[in-house]
mmCIF entry with sequence, helices, sheets and N, C-alpha, C, O atoms, coordinates in Angstrom:
data_MODEL
# 
_entry.id   MODEL 
# 
_entity.id                         1 
_entity.type                       polymer 
_entity.pdbx_number_of_molecules   1 
# 
_entity_poly.entity_id                      1 
_entity_poly.type                           'polypeptide(L)' 
_entity_poly.nstd_linkage                   no 
_entity_poly.nstd_monomer                   no 
_entity_poly.pdbx_seq_one_letter_code       MIWGIEFLQEAEKDMKRLDHSVQIQVMKIIVVSARTDEQVYKEASKRRKEHNI 
_entity_poly.pdbx_seq_one_letter_code_can   MIWGIEFLQEAEKDMKRLDHSVQIQVMKIIVVSARTDEQVYKEASKRRKEHNI 
_entity_poly.pdbx_strand_id                 A 
# 
loop_
_entity_poly_seq.entity_id 
_entity_poly_seq.num 
_entity_poly_seq.mon_id 
_entity_poly_seq.hetero 
1 1  MET n 
1 2  ILE n 
1 3  TRP n 
1 4  GLY n 
1 5  ILE n 
1 6  GLU n 
1 7  PHE n 
1 8  LEU n 
1 9  GLN n 
1 10 GLU n 
1 11 ALA n 
1 12 GLU n 
1 13 LYS n 
1 14 ASP n 
1 15 MET n 
1 16 LYS n 
1 17 ARG n 
1 18 LEU n 
1 19 ASP n 
1 20 HIS n 
1 21 SER n 
1 22 VAL n 
1 23 GLN n 
1 24 ILE n 
1 25 GLN n 
1 26 VAL n 
1 27 MET n 
1 28 LYS n 
1 29 ILE n 
1 30 ILE n 
1 31 VAL n 
1 32 VAL n 
1 33 SER n 
1 34 ALA n 
1 35 ARG n 
1 36 THR n 
1 37 ASP n 
1 38 GLU n 
1 39 GLN n 
1 40 VAL n 
1 41 TYR n 
1 42 LYS n 
1 43 GLU n 
1 44 ALA n 
1 45 SER n 
1 46 LYS n 
1 47 ARG n 
1 48 ARG n 
1 49 LYS n 
1 50 GLU n 
1 51 HIS n 
1 52 ASN n 
1 53 ILE n 
# 
_struct_asym.id          A 
_struct_asym.entity_id   1 
# 
loop_
_struct_conf.conf_type_id 
_struct_conf.id 
_struct_conf.pdbx_PDB_helix_id 
_struct_conf.beg_label_comp_id 
_struct_conf.beg_label_asym_id 
_struct_conf.beg_label_seq_id 
_struct_conf.pdbx_beg_PDB_ins_code 
_struct_conf.end_label_comp_id 
_struct_conf.end_label_asym_id 
_struct_conf.end_label_seq_id 
_struct_conf.pdbx_end_PDB_ins_code 
_struct_conf.beg_auth_comp_id 
_struct_conf.beg_auth_asym_id 
_struct_conf.beg_auth_seq_id 
_struct_conf.end_auth_comp_id 
_struct_conf.end_auth_asym_id 
_struct_conf.end_auth_seq_id 
_struct_conf.pdbx_PDB_helix_class 
_struct_conf.details 
_struct_conf.pdbx_PDB_helix_length 
HELX_P HELX_P1 AA1 GLN A 9  ? LYS A 16 ? GLN A 9  LYS A 16 1 ? 8  
HELX_P HELX_P2 AA2 HIS A 20 ? GLN A 23 ? HIS A 20 GLN A 23 1 ? 4  
HELX_P HELX_P3 AA3 GLN A 39 ? GLU A 50 ? GLN A 39 GLU A 50 1 ? 12 
# 
_struct_conf_type.id          HELX_P 
_struct_conf_type.criteria    ? 
_struct_conf_type.reference   ? 
# 
loop_
_atom_site.group_PDB 
_atom_site.id 
_atom_site.type_symbol 
_atom_site.label_atom_id 
_atom_site.label_alt_id 
_atom_site.label_comp_id 
_atom_site.label_asym_id 
_atom_site.label_entity_id 
_atom_site.label_seq_id 
_atom_site.pdbx_PDB_ins_code 
_atom_site.Cartn_x 
_atom_site.Cartn_y 
_atom_site.Cartn_z 
_atom_site.occupancy 
_atom_site.B_iso_or_equiv 
_atom_site.pdbx_formal_charge 
_atom_site.auth_seq_id 
_atom_site.auth_comp_id 
_atom_site.auth_asym_id 
_atom_site.auth_atom_id 
_atom_site.pdbx_PDB_model_num 
ATOM 1   N N  . MET A 1 1  ? 77.046  129.355 92.497 1.00 0.00 ? 1  MET A N  1 
ATOM 2   C CA . MET A 1 1  ? 77.437  128.732 91.256 1.00 0.00 ? 1  MET A CA 1 
ATOM 3   C C  . MET A 1 1  ? 77.115  127.240 91.332 1.00 0.00 ? 1  MET A C  1 
ATOM 4   O O  . MET A 1 1  ? 77.405  126.581 92.331 1.00 0.00 ? 1  MET A O  1 
ATOM 5   N N  . ILE A 1 2  ? 76.525  126.730 90.285 1.00 0.00 ? 2  ILE A N  1 
ATOM 6   C CA . ILE A 1 2  ? 76.172  125.313 90.220 1.00 0.00 ? 2  ILE A CA 1 
ATOM 7   C C  . ILE A 1 2  ? 77.214  124.590 89.373 1.00 0.00 ? 2  ILE A C  1 
ATOM 8   O O  . ILE A 1 2  ? 77.571  125.033 88.281 1.00 0.00 ? 2  ILE A O  1 
ATOM 9   N N  . TRP A 1 3  ? 77.685  123.480 89.898 1.00 0.00 ? 3  TRP A N  1 
ATOM 10  C CA . TRP A 1 3  ? 78.674  122.673 89.199 1.00 0.00 ? 3  TRP A CA 1 
ATOM 11  C C  . TRP A 1 3  ? 78.033  121.386 88.706 1.00 0.00 ? 3  TRP A C  1 
ATOM 12  O O  . TRP A 1 3  ? 77.092  120.878 89.315 1.00 0.00 ? 3  TRP A O  1 
ATOM 13  N N  . GLY A 1 4  ? 78.533  120.875 87.629 1.00 0.00 ? 4  GLY A N  1 
ATOM 14  C CA . GLY A 1 4  ? 78.063  119.599 87.114 1.00 0.00 ? 4  GLY A CA 1 
ATOM 15  C C  . GLY A 1 4  ? 79.239  118.752 86.663 1.00 0.00 ? 4  GLY A C  1 
ATOM 16  O O  . GLY A 1 4  ? 80.342  119.256 86.450 1.00 0.00 ? 4  GLY A O  1 
ATOM 17  N N  . ILE A 1 5  ? 78.995  117.498 86.527 1.00 0.00 ? 5  ILE A N  1 
ATOM 18  C CA . ILE A 1 5  ? 80.034  116.585 86.069 1.00 0.00 ? 5  ILE A CA 1 
ATOM 19  C C  . ILE A 1 5  ? 79.536  115.864 84.834 1.00 0.00 ? 5  ILE A C  1 
ATOM 20  O O  . ILE A 1 5  ? 78.434  115.317 84.827 1.00 0.00 ? 5  ILE A O  1 
ATOM 21  N N  . GLU A 1 6  ? 80.354  115.862 83.786 1.00 0.00 ? 6  GLU A N  1 
ATOM 22  C CA . GLU A 1 6  ? 80.048  115.131 82.566 1.00 0.00 ? 6  GLU A CA 1 
ATOM 23  C C  . GLU A 1 6  ? 80.934  113.895 82.533 1.00 0.00 ? 6  GLU A C  1 
ATOM 24  O O  . GLU A 1 6  ? 82.150  113.998 82.698 1.00 0.00 ? 6  GLU A O  1 
ATOM 25  N N  . PHE A 1 7  ? 80.336  112.730 82.322 1.00 0.00 ? 7  PHE A N  1 
ATOM 26  C CA . PHE A 1 7  ? 81.088  111.492 82.281 1.00 0.00 ? 7  PHE A CA 1 
ATOM 27  C C  . PHE A 1 7  ? 81.093  110.883 80.891 1.00 0.00 ? 7  PHE A C  1 
ATOM 28  O O  . PHE A 1 7  ? 80.049  110.781 80.246 1.00 0.00 ? 7  PHE A O  1 
ATOM 29  N N  . LEU A 1 8  ? 82.259  110.483 80.435 1.00 0.00 ? 8  LEU A N  1 
ATOM 30  C CA . LEU A 1 8  ? 82.311  109.546 79.330 1.00 0.00 ? 8  LEU A CA 1 
ATOM 31  C C  . LEU A 1 8  ? 81.986  108.205 79.967 1.00 0.00 ? 8  LEU A C  1 
ATOM 32  O O  . LEU A 1 8  ? 82.265  108.004 81.149 1.00 0.00 ? 8  LEU A O  1 
ATOM 33  N N  . GLN A 1 9  ? 81.414  107.302 79.224 1.00 0.00 ? 9  GLN A N  1 
ATOM 34  C CA . GLN A 1 9  ? 81.044  106.008 79.786 1.00 0.00 ? 9  GLN A CA 1 
ATOM 35  C C  . GLN A 1 9  ? 82.271  105.305 80.383 1.00 0.00 ? 9  GLN A C  1 
ATOM 36  O O  . GLN A 1 9  ? 82.195  104.711 81.459 1.00 0.00 ? 9  GLN A O  1 
ATOM 37  N N  . GLU A 1 10 ? 83.388  105.380 79.679 1.00 0.00 ? 10 GLU A N  1 
ATOM 38  C CA . GLU A 1 10 ? 84.598  104.732 80.157 1.00 0.00 ? 10 GLU A CA 1 
ATOM 39  C C  . GLU A 1 10 ? 85.103  105.375 81.446 1.00 0.00 ? 10 GLU A C  1 
ATOM 40  O O  . GLU A 1 10 ? 85.562  104.683 82.356 1.00 0.00 ? 10 GLU A O  1 
ATOM 41  N N  . ALA A 1 11 ? 85.015  106.698 81.517 1.00 0.00 ? 11 ALA A N  1 
ATOM 42  C CA . ALA A 1 11 ? 85.508  107.425 82.681 1.00 0.00 ? 11 ALA A CA 1 
ATOM 43  C C  . ALA A 1 11 ? 84.643  107.171 83.908 1.00 0.00 ? 11 ALA A C  1 
ATOM 44  O O  . ALA A 1 11 ? 85.146  107.171 85.031 1.00 0.00 ? 11 ALA A O  1 
ATOM 45  N N  . GLU A 1 12 ? 83.357  106.957 83.705 1.00 0.00 ? 12 GLU A N  1 
ATOM 46  C CA . GLU A 1 12 ? 82.486  106.665 84.836 1.00 0.00 ? 12 GLU A CA 1 
ATOM 47  C C  . GLU A 1 12 ? 82.927  105.381 85.541 1.00 0.00 ? 12 GLU A C  1 
ATOM 48  O O  . GLU A 1 12 ? 82.904  105.294 86.769 1.00 0.00 ? 12 GLU A O  1 
ATOM 49  N N  . LYS A 1 13 ? 83.325  104.397 84.752 1.00 0.00 ? 13 LYS A N  1 
ATOM 50  C CA . LYS A 1 13 ? 83.839  103.158 85.340 1.00 0.00 ? 13 LYS A CA 1 
ATOM 51  C C  . LYS A 1 13 ? 85.133  103.421 86.106 1.00 0.00 ? 13 LYS A C  1 
ATOM 52  O O  . LYS A 1 13 ? 85.337  102.886 87.195 1.00 0.00 ? 13 LYS A O  1 
ATOM 53  N N  . ASP A 1 14 ? 86.003  104.248 85.530 1.00 0.00 ? 14 ASP A N  1 
ATOM 54  C CA . ASP A 1 14 ? 87.250  104.605 86.210 1.00 0.00 ? 14 ASP A CA 1 
ATOM 55  C C  . ASP A 1 14 ? 86.953  105.315 87.526 1.00 0.00 ? 14 ASP A C  1 
ATOM 56  O O  . ASP A 1 14 ? 87.578  105.031 88.547 1.00 0.00 ? 14 ASP A O  1 
ATOM 57  N N  . MET A 1 15 ? 86.008  106.227 87.496 1.00 0.00 ? 15 MET A N  1 
ATOM 58  C CA . MET A 1 15 ? 85.668  107.038 88.662 1.00 0.00 ? 15 MET A CA 1 
ATOM 59  C C  . MET A 1 15 ? 85.182  106.186 89.828 1.00 0.00 ? 15 MET A C  1 
ATOM 60  O O  . MET A 1 15 ? 85.523  106.447 90.982 1.00 0.00 ? 15 MET A O  1 
ATOM 61  N N  . LYS A 1 16 ? 84.393  105.178 89.524 1.00 0.00 ? 16 LYS A N  1 
ATOM 62  C CA . LYS A 1 16 ? 83.845  104.327 90.577 1.00 0.00 ? 16 LYS A CA 1 
ATOM 63  C C  . LYS A 1 16 ? 84.929  103.587 91.345 1.00 0.00 ? 16 LYS A C  1 
ATOM 64  O O  . LYS A 1 16 ? 84.703  103.136 92.468 1.00 0.00 ? 16 LYS A O  1 
ATOM 65  N N  . ARG A 1 17 ? 86.113  103.463 90.735 1.00 0.00 ? 17 ARG A N  1 
ATOM 66  C CA . ARG A 1 17 ? 87.218  102.782 91.407 1.00 0.00 ? 17 ARG A CA 1 
ATOM 67  C C  . ARG A 1 17 ? 87.966  103.691 92.376 1.00 0.00 ? 17 ARG A C  1 
ATOM 68  O O  . ARG A 1 17 ? 88.783  103.215 93.163 1.00 0.00 ? 17 ARG A O  1 
ATOM 69  N N  . LEU A 1 18 ? 87.693  105.002 92.326 1.00 0.00 ? 18 LEU A N  1 
ATOM 70  C CA . LEU A 1 18 ? 88.370  105.945 93.220 1.00 0.00 ? 18 LEU A CA 1 
ATOM 71  C C  . LEU A 1 18 ? 87.704  106.006 94.588 1.00 0.00 ? 18 LEU A C  1 
ATOM 72  O O  . LEU A 1 18 ? 86.504  105.766 94.721 1.00 0.00 ? 18 LEU A O  1 
ATOM 73  N N  . ASP A 1 19 ? 88.497  106.331 95.595 1.00 0.00 ? 19 ASP A N  1 
ATOM 74  C CA . ASP A 1 19 ? 87.975  106.591 96.931 1.00 0.00 ? 19 ASP A CA 1 
ATOM 75  C C  . ASP A 1 19 ? 87.026  107.794 96.862 1.00 0.00 ? 19 ASP A C  1 
ATOM 76  O O  . ASP A 1 19 ? 87.253  108.711 96.073 1.00 0.00 ? 19 ASP A O  1 
ATOM 77  N N  . HIS A 1 20 ? 85.982  107.798 97.670 1.00 0.00 ? 20 HIS A N  1 
ATOM 78  C CA . HIS A 1 20 ? 84.995  108.885 97.628 1.00 0.00 ? 20 HIS A CA 1 
ATOM 79  C C  . HIS A 1 20 ? 85.622  110.252 97.880 1.00 0.00 ? 20 HIS A C  1 
ATOM 80  O O  . HIS A 1 20 ? 85.206  111.237 97.271 1.00 0.00 ? 20 HIS A O  1 
ATOM 81  N N  . SER A 1 21 ? 86.609  110.331 98.761 1.00 0.00 ? 21 SER A N  1 
ATOM 82  C CA . SER A 1 21 ? 87.245  111.627 99.069 1.00 0.00 ? 21 SER A CA 1 
ATOM 83  C C  . SER A 1 21 ? 87.933  112.215 97.843 1.00 0.00 ? 21 SER A C  1 
ATOM 84  O O  . SER A 1 21 ? 88.072  113.433 97.739 1.00 0.00 ? 21 SER A O  1 
ATOM 85  N N  . VAL A 1 22 ? 88.360  111.376 96.927 1.00 0.00 ? 22 VAL A N  1 
ATOM 86  C CA . VAL A 1 22 ? 88.968  111.842 95.683 1.00 0.00 ? 22 VAL A CA 1 
ATOM 87  C C  . VAL A 1 22 ? 87.888  112.152 94.656 1.00 0.00 ? 22 VAL A C  1 
ATOM 88  O O  . VAL A 1 22 ? 88.017  113.105 93.887 1.00 0.00 ? 22 VAL A O  1 
ATOM 89  N N  . GLN A 1 23 ? 86.824  111.354 94.638 1.00 0.00 ? 23 GLN A N  1 
ATOM 90  C CA . GLN A 1 23 ? 85.749  111.548 93.666 1.00 0.00 ? 23 GLN A CA 1 
ATOM 91  C C  . GLN A 1 23 ? 85.158  112.950 93.739 1.00 0.00 ? 23 GLN A C  1 
ATOM 92  O O  . GLN A 1 23 ? 84.846  113.535 92.702 1.00 0.00 ? 23 GLN A O  1 
ATOM 93  N N  . ILE A 1 24 ? 84.999  113.500 94.933 1.00 0.00 ? 24 ILE A N  1 
ATOM 94  C CA . ILE A 1 24 ? 84.336  114.803 95.061 1.00 0.00 ? 24 ILE A CA 1 
ATOM 95  C C  . ILE A 1 24 ? 85.204  115.959 94.578 1.00 0.00 ? 24 ILE A C  1 
ATOM 96  O O  . ILE A 1 24 ? 84.709  117.080 94.462 1.00 0.00 ? 24 ILE A O  1 
ATOM 97  N N  . GLN A 1 25 ? 86.476  115.722 94.293 1.00 0.00 ? 25 GLN A N  1 
ATOM 98  C CA . GLN A 1 25 ? 87.381  116.772 93.826 1.00 0.00 ? 25 GLN A CA 1 
ATOM 99  C C  . GLN A 1 25 ? 87.452  116.853 92.305 1.00 0.00 ? 25 GLN A C  1 
ATOM 100 O O  . GLN A 1 25 ? 88.088  117.763 91.772 1.00 0.00 ? 25 GLN A O  1 
ATOM 101 N N  . VAL A 1 26 ? 86.818  115.926 91.597 1.00 0.00 ? 26 VAL A N  1 
ATOM 102 C CA . VAL A 1 26 ? 86.981  115.792 90.155 1.00 0.00 ? 26 VAL A CA 1 
ATOM 103 C C  . VAL A 1 26 ? 85.804  116.417 89.437 1.00 0.00 ? 26 VAL A C  1 
ATOM 104 O O  . VAL A 1 26 ? 84.660  116.176 89.824 1.00 0.00 ? 26 VAL A O  1 
ATOM 105 N N  . MET A 1 27 ? 86.040  117.210 88.407 1.00 0.00 ? 27 MET A N  1 
ATOM 106 C CA . MET A 1 27 ? 84.951  117.743 87.584 1.00 0.00 ? 27 MET A CA 1 
ATOM 107 C C  . MET A 1 27 ? 84.855  117.015 86.261 1.00 0.00 ? 27 MET A C  1 
ATOM 108 O O  . MET A 1 27 ? 84.187  115.981 86.232 1.00 0.00 ? 27 MET A O  1 
ATOM 109 N N  . LYS A 1 28 ? 85.477  117.464 85.118 1.00 0.00 ? 28 LYS A N  1 
ATOM 110 C CA . LYS A 1 28 ? 85.370  116.782 83.829 1.00 0.00 ? 28 LYS A CA 1 
ATOM 111 C C  . LYS A 1 28 ? 86.380  115.652 83.785 1.00 0.00 ? 28 LYS A C  1 
ATOM 112 O O  . LYS A 1 28 ? 87.559  115.867 84.066 1.00 0.00 ? 28 LYS A O  1 
ATOM 113 N N  . ILE A 1 29 ? 85.935  114.440 83.435 1.00 0.00 ? 29 ILE A N  1 
ATOM 114 C CA . ILE A 1 29 ? 86.752  113.247 83.517 1.00 0.00 ? 29 ILE A CA 1 
ATOM 115 C C  . ILE A 1 29 ? 86.893  112.627 82.133 1.00 0.00 ? 29 ILE A C  1 
ATOM 116 O O  . ILE A 1 29 ? 85.905  112.409 81.432 1.00 0.00 ? 29 ILE A O  1 
ATOM 117 N N  . ILE A 1 30 ? 88.125  112.349 81.756 1.00 0.00 ? 30 ILE A N  1 
ATOM 118 C CA . ILE A 1 30 ? 88.382  111.670 80.497 1.00 0.00 ? 30 ILE A CA 1 
ATOM 119 C C  . ILE A 1 30 ? 88.892  110.268 80.771 1.00 0.00 ? 30 ILE A C  1 
ATOM 120 O O  . ILE A 1 30 ? 88.444  109.297 80.161 1.00 0.00 ? 30 ILE A O  1 
ATOM 121 N N  . VAL A 1 31 ? 89.828  110.177 81.692 1.00 0.00 ? 31 VAL A N  1 
ATOM 122 C CA . VAL A 1 31 ? 90.352  108.876 82.104 1.00 0.00 ? 31 VAL A CA 1 
ATOM 123 C C  . VAL A 1 31 ? 90.879  109.004 83.524 1.00 0.00 ? 31 VAL A C  1 
ATOM 124 O O  . VAL A 1 31 ? 91.432  110.039 83.895 1.00 0.00 ? 31 VAL A O  1 
ATOM 125 N N  . VAL A 1 32 ? 90.710  107.964 84.307 1.00 0.00 ? 32 VAL A N  1 
ATOM 126 C CA . VAL A 1 32 ? 91.225  107.931 85.665 1.00 0.00 ? 32 VAL A CA 1 
ATOM 127 C C  . VAL A 1 32 ? 92.179  106.749 85.763 1.00 0.00 ? 32 VAL A C  1 
ATOM 128 O O  . VAL A 1 32 ? 91.795  105.598 85.556 1.00 0.00 ? 32 VAL A O  1 
ATOM 129 N N  . SER A 1 33 ? 93.418  107.058 86.081 1.00 0.00 ? 33 SER A N  1 
ATOM 130 C CA . SER A 1 33 ? 94.420  106.012 86.195 1.00 0.00 ? 33 SER A CA 1 
ATOM 131 C C  . SER A 1 33 ? 95.659  106.590 86.855 1.00 0.00 ? 33 SER A C  1 
ATOM 132 O O  . SER A 1 33 ? 95.830  107.807 86.919 1.00 0.00 ? 33 SER A O  1 
ATOM 133 N N  . ALA A 1 34 ? 96.517  105.714 87.341 1.00 0.00 ? 34 ALA A N  1 
ATOM 134 C CA . ALA A 1 34 ? 97.792  106.154 87.894 1.00 0.00 ? 34 ALA A CA 1 
ATOM 135 C C  . ALA A 1 34 ? 98.670  106.679 86.763 1.00 0.00 ? 34 ALA A C  1 
ATOM 136 O O  . ALA A 1 34 ? 98.599  106.199 85.632 1.00 0.00 ? 34 ALA A O  1 
ATOM 137 N N  . ARG A 1 35 ? 99.498  107.671 87.085 1.00 0.00 ? 35 ARG A N  1 
ATOM 138 C CA . ARG A 1 35 ? 100.389 108.246 86.079 1.00 0.00 ? 35 ARG A CA 1 
ATOM 139 C C  . ARG A 1 35 ? 101.771 107.600 86.138 1.00 0.00 ? 35 ARG A C  1 
ATOM 140 O O  . ARG A 1 35 ? 102.782 108.288 85.994 1.00 0.00 ? 35 ARG A O  1 
ATOM 141 N N  . THR A 1 36 ? 101.820 106.319 86.345 1.00 0.00 ? 36 THR A N  1 
ATOM 142 C CA . THR A 1 36 ? 103.098 105.634 86.478 1.00 0.00 ? 36 THR A CA 1 
ATOM 143 C C  . THR A 1 36 ? 103.815 105.457 85.151 1.00 0.00 ? 36 THR A C  1 
ATOM 144 O O  . THR A 1 36 ? 105.028 105.253 85.121 1.00 0.00 ? 36 THR A O  1 
ATOM 145 N N  . ASP A 1 37 ? 103.081 105.533 84.069 1.00 0.00 ? 37 ASP A N  1 
ATOM 146 C CA . ASP A 1 37 ? 103.693 105.454 82.746 1.00 0.00 ? 37 ASP A CA 1 
ATOM 147 C C  . ASP A 1 37 ? 102.869 106.305 81.792 1.00 0.00 ? 37 ASP A C  1 
ATOM 148 O O  . ASP A 1 37 ? 101.963 107.019 82.222 1.00 0.00 ? 37 ASP A O  1 
ATOM 149 N N  . GLU A 1 38 ? 103.167 106.237 80.544 1.00 0.00 ? 38 GLU A N  1 
ATOM 150 C CA . GLU A 1 38 ? 102.466 107.052 79.552 1.00 0.00 ? 38 GLU A CA 1 
ATOM 151 C C  . GLU A 1 38 ? 101.103 106.498 79.160 1.00 0.00 ? 38 GLU A C  1 
ATOM 152 O O  . GLU A 1 38 ? 100.382 107.145 78.401 1.00 0.00 ? 38 GLU A O  1 
ATOM 153 N N  . GLN A 1 39 ? 100.727 105.316 79.653 1.00 0.00 ? 39 GLN A N  1 
ATOM 154 C CA . GLN A 1 39 ? 99.489  104.674 79.235 1.00 0.00 ? 39 GLN A CA 1 
ATOM 155 C C  . GLN A 1 39 ? 98.258  105.538 79.495 1.00 0.00 ? 39 GLN A C  1 
ATOM 156 O O  . GLN A 1 39 ? 97.368  105.618 78.649 1.00 0.00 ? 39 GLN A O  1 
ATOM 157 N N  . VAL A 1 40 ? 98.201  106.180 80.652 1.00 0.00 ? 40 VAL A N  1 
ATOM 158 C CA . VAL A 1 40 ? 97.037  107.007 80.973 1.00 0.00 ? 40 VAL A CA 1 
ATOM 159 C C  . VAL A 1 40 ? 96.879  108.163 79.982 1.00 0.00 ? 40 VAL A C  1 
ATOM 160 O O  . VAL A 1 40 ? 95.759  108.520 79.617 1.00 0.00 ? 40 VAL A O  1 
ATOM 161 N N  . TYR A 1 41 ? 97.992  108.742 79.549 1.00 0.00 ? 41 TYR A N  1 
ATOM 162 C CA . TYR A 1 41 ? 97.929  109.840 78.583 1.00 0.00 ? 41 TYR A CA 1 
ATOM 163 C C  . TYR A 1 41 ? 97.509  109.330 77.203 1.00 0.00 ? 41 TYR A C  1 
ATOM 164 O O  . TYR A 1 41 ? 96.780  110.011 76.483 1.00 0.00 ? 41 TYR A O  1 
ATOM 165 N N  . LYS A 1 42 ? 97.962  108.150 76.841 1.00 0.00 ? 42 LYS A N  1 
ATOM 166 C CA . LYS A 1 42 ? 97.554  107.547 75.571 1.00 0.00 ? 42 LYS A CA 1 
ATOM 167 C C  . LYS A 1 42 ? 96.057  107.247 75.590 1.00 0.00 ? 42 LYS A C  1 
ATOM 168 O O  . LYS A 1 42 ? 95.358  107.505 74.610 1.00 0.00 ? 42 LYS A O  1 
ATOM 169 N N  . GLU A 1 43 ? 95.565  106.700 76.706 1.00 0.00 ? 43 GLU A N  1 
ATOM 170 C CA . GLU A 1 43 ? 94.136  106.384 76.829 1.00 0.00 ? 43 GLU A CA 1 
ATOM 171 C C  . GLU A 1 43 ? 93.296  107.659 76.792 1.00 0.00 ? 43 GLU A C  1 
ATOM 172 O O  . GLU A 1 43 ? 92.240  107.688 76.159 1.00 0.00 ? 43 GLU A O  1 
ATOM 173 N N  . ALA A 1 44 ? 93.758  108.709 77.464 1.00 0.00 ? 44 ALA A N  1 
ATOM 174 C CA . ALA A 1 44 ? 93.025  109.982 77.456 1.00 0.00 ? 44 ALA A CA 1 
ATOM 175 C C  . ALA A 1 44 ? 92.942  110.544 76.046 1.00 0.00 ? 44 ALA A C  1 
ATOM 176 O O  . ALA A 1 44 ? 91.886  111.015 75.624 1.00 0.00 ? 44 ALA A O  1 
ATOM 177 N N  . SER A 1 45 ? 94.033  110.497 75.327 1.00 0.00 ? 45 SER A N  1 
ATOM 178 C CA . SER A 1 45 ? 94.040  110.981 73.947 1.00 0.00 ? 45 SER A CA 1 
ATOM 179 C C  . SER A 1 45 ? 93.074  110.185 73.082 1.00 0.00 ? 45 SER A C  1 
ATOM 180 O O  . SER A 1 45 ? 92.328  110.754 72.285 1.00 0.00 ? 45 SER A O  1 
ATOM 181 N N  . LYS A 1 46 ? 93.093  108.874 73.241 1.00 0.00 ? 46 LYS A N  1 
ATOM 182 C CA . LYS A 1 46 ? 92.190  108.007 72.484 1.00 0.00 ? 46 LYS A CA 1 
ATOM 183 C C  . LYS A 1 46 ? 90.729  108.350 72.774 1.00 0.00 ? 46 LYS A C  1 
ATOM 184 O O  . LYS A 1 46 ? 89.922  108.474 71.852 1.00 0.00 ? 46 LYS A O  1 
ATOM 185 N N  . ARG A 1 47 ? 90.394  108.502 74.046 1.00 0.00 ? 47 ARG A N  1 
ATOM 186 C CA . ARG A 1 47 ? 89.009  108.810 74.420 1.00 0.00 ? 47 ARG A CA 1 
ATOM 187 C C  . ARG A 1 47 ? 88.598  110.183 73.929 1.00 0.00 ? 47 ARG A C  1 
ATOM 188 O O  . ARG A 1 47 ? 87.461  110.360 73.490 1.00 0.00 ? 47 ARG A O  1 
ATOM 189 N N  . ARG A 1 48 ? 89.503  111.174 73.990 1.00 0.00 ? 48 ARG A N  1 
ATOM 190 C CA . ARG A 1 48 ? 89.171  112.513 73.487 1.00 0.00 ? 48 ARG A CA 1 
ATOM 191 C C  . ARG A 1 48 ? 88.848  112.474 72.006 1.00 0.00 ? 48 ARG A C  1 
ATOM 192 O O  . ARG A 1 48 ? 87.909  113.130 71.555 1.00 0.00 ? 48 ARG A O  1 
ATOM 193 N N  . LYS A 1 49 ? 89.623  111.705 71.245 1.00 0.00 ? 49 LYS A N  1 
ATOM 194 C CA . LYS A 1 49 ? 89.369  111.576 69.807 1.00 0.00 ? 49 LYS A CA 1 
ATOM 195 C C  . LYS A 1 49 ? 88.050  110.857 69.545 1.00 0.00 ? 49 LYS A C  1 
ATOM 196 O O  . LYS A 1 49 ? 87.274  111.274 68.685 1.00 0.00 ? 49 LYS A O  1 
ATOM 197 N N  . GLU A 1 50 ? 87.793  109.767 70.291 1.00 0.00 ? 50 GLU A N  1 
ATOM 198 C CA . GLU A 1 50 ? 86.566  109.008 70.084 1.00 0.00 ? 50 GLU A CA 1 
ATOM 199 C C  . GLU A 1 50 ? 85.319  109.835 70.371 1.00 0.00 ? 50 GLU A C  1 
ATOM 200 O O  . GLU A 1 50 ? 84.298  109.679 69.701 1.00 0.00 ? 50 GLU A O  1 
ATOM 201 N N  . HIS A 1 51 ? 85.402  110.711 71.365 1.00 0.00 ? 51 HIS A N  1 
ATOM 202 C CA . HIS A 1 51 ? 84.240  111.490 71.785 1.00 0.00 ? 51 HIS A CA 1 
ATOM 203 C C  . HIS A 1 51 ? 84.280  112.936 71.306 1.00 0.00 ? 51 HIS A C  1 
ATOM 204 O O  . HIS A 1 51 ? 83.437  113.752 71.677 1.00 0.00 ? 51 HIS A O  1 
ATOM 205 N N  . ASN A 1 52 ? 85.274  113.237 70.478 1.00 0.00 ? 52 ASN A N  1 
ATOM 206 C CA . ASN A 1 52 ? 85.374  114.558 69.854 1.00 0.00 ? 52 ASN A CA 1 
ATOM 207 C C  . ASN A 1 52 ? 85.394  115.694 70.881 1.00 0.00 ? 52 ASN A C  1 
ATOM 208 O O  . ASN A 1 52 ? 84.673  116.682 70.747 1.00 0.00 ? 52 ASN A O  1 
ATOM 209 N N  . ILE A 1 53 ? 86.240  115.531 71.913 1.00 0.00 ? 53 ILE A N  1 
ATOM 210 C CA . ILE A 1 53 ? 86.364  116.588 72.936 1.00 0.00 ? 53 ILE A CA 1 
ATOM 211 C C  . ILE A 1 53 ? 87.801  117.056 73.040 1.00 0.00 ? 53 ILE A C  1 
ATOM 212 O O  . ILE A 1 53 ? 88.106  117.938 73.843 1.00 0.00 ? 53 ILE A O  1 
# 
């Protein structure tokens, strides 16, 4: 089975900030951030709407 990764432009920037050991575990990316508050979920929702996904 062949796997691929689709990046939103914003998510690609988020991804580059992750340690490589974490990067290889991620497939479809909308937003990468700590879940310390609701901000990451708000950003993910915003990006999903902007990119119609």
